[in-house]
C-alpha positions in Angstrom: -5.7 -7.1 -14.7 -2.7 -7.7 -12.1 -4.1 -8.0 -8.6 -2.5 -8.0 -5.2 -2.8 -12.0 -3.9 -0.6 -11.7 -0.4 1.3 -8.8 1.0 3.4 -9.1 4.4 4.7 -5.9 6.1 8.5 -6.0 6.6 10.9 -3.0 8.2 9.7 0.4 8.0 7.1 1.0 5.6 8.4 -1.5 3.3 6.0 -4.6 2.4 6.7 -7.5 0.5 3.7 -8.5 -2.2 2.7 -11.1 -4.0 0.8 -10.8 -7.4 -1.6 -12.7 -9.3 0.6 -12.8 -12.4 3.3 -14.4 -9.5 5.2 -11.9 -9.1 6.9 -11.1 -5.6 8.4 -7.7 -4.9 9.6 -5.5 -2.0 7.8 -2.2 -2.2 8.9 0.6 0.3 5.2 2.3 0.5 6.5 5.4 2.5 6.3 7.4 -0.9 2.4 6.7 -1.2 1.8 7.3 2.6 0.8 11.0 1.8 -2.7 12.8 2.9 -4.7 13.0 5.7 -6.3 9.1 5.0 -2.6 7.9 5.7 -1.5 10.1 8.7 -2.4 7.5 11.2 -0.7 4.7 9.3 2.6 6.8 9.2 2.2 7.5 12.7 1.8 4.7 14.4 3.7 1.0 13.2 1.6 -1.3 14.7 -1.5 0.2 12.6 0.7 0.6 9.6 1.4 -3.5 10.1 -2.3 -4.4 10.1 -2.2 -3.8 6.3 -4.3 -6.4 4.4 -5.2 -7.5 1.1 -8.9 -6.7 0.0 -9.8 -9.7 -2.2 -12.7 -7.6 -4.1 -10.6 -4.5 -5.1 -7.1 -7.1 -5.6 -5.3 -4.6 -3.4 -4.0 -3.9 0.1 -6.0 -1.8 2.4 -5.8 -0.5 5.8 -8.9 0.0 8.0 -10.5 3.4 7.9 -10.8 3.3 3.9 -6.8 3.7 2.9 -5.7 1.9 -0.1 -3.3 2.0 -2.6 -4.1 1.2 -6.5 -2.8 -2.5 -7.3 -1.3 -1.0 -10.7 0.7 1.7 -8.8 2.2 -1.5 -6.8 2.9 -3.6 -9.5 4.2 -1.2 -12.3 6.1 1.3 -10.2 3.7 4.3 -11.0 4.3 7.4 -9.4 1.3 8.3 -6.6 -1.1 10.8 -7.4 -0.8 13.2 -4.4 -4.1 14.3 -2.6 -4.6 17.9 -3.0 -2.8 19.7 -0.2 -0.8 16.5 0.6 2.3 17.8 1.9 5.6 15.9 1.1 
């Protein structure tokens, strides 16, 4: 399984990700930041920029429990929208 090794926040809601297979890519996370758990991250750039890698999960996380599936990030999968999430 390919997992996230490194993350670096860029401008806006973009991040540079390095994966365990050596792939490096820039991902715009804006479409993934939907639902109540992501609302504080969308509203505060400093909170967004606090993103880090959870080595156990192999993906990116934020304080408060928000994370994004590493397969979604690596393979450009469509994020699952939480029930009741607005676009």
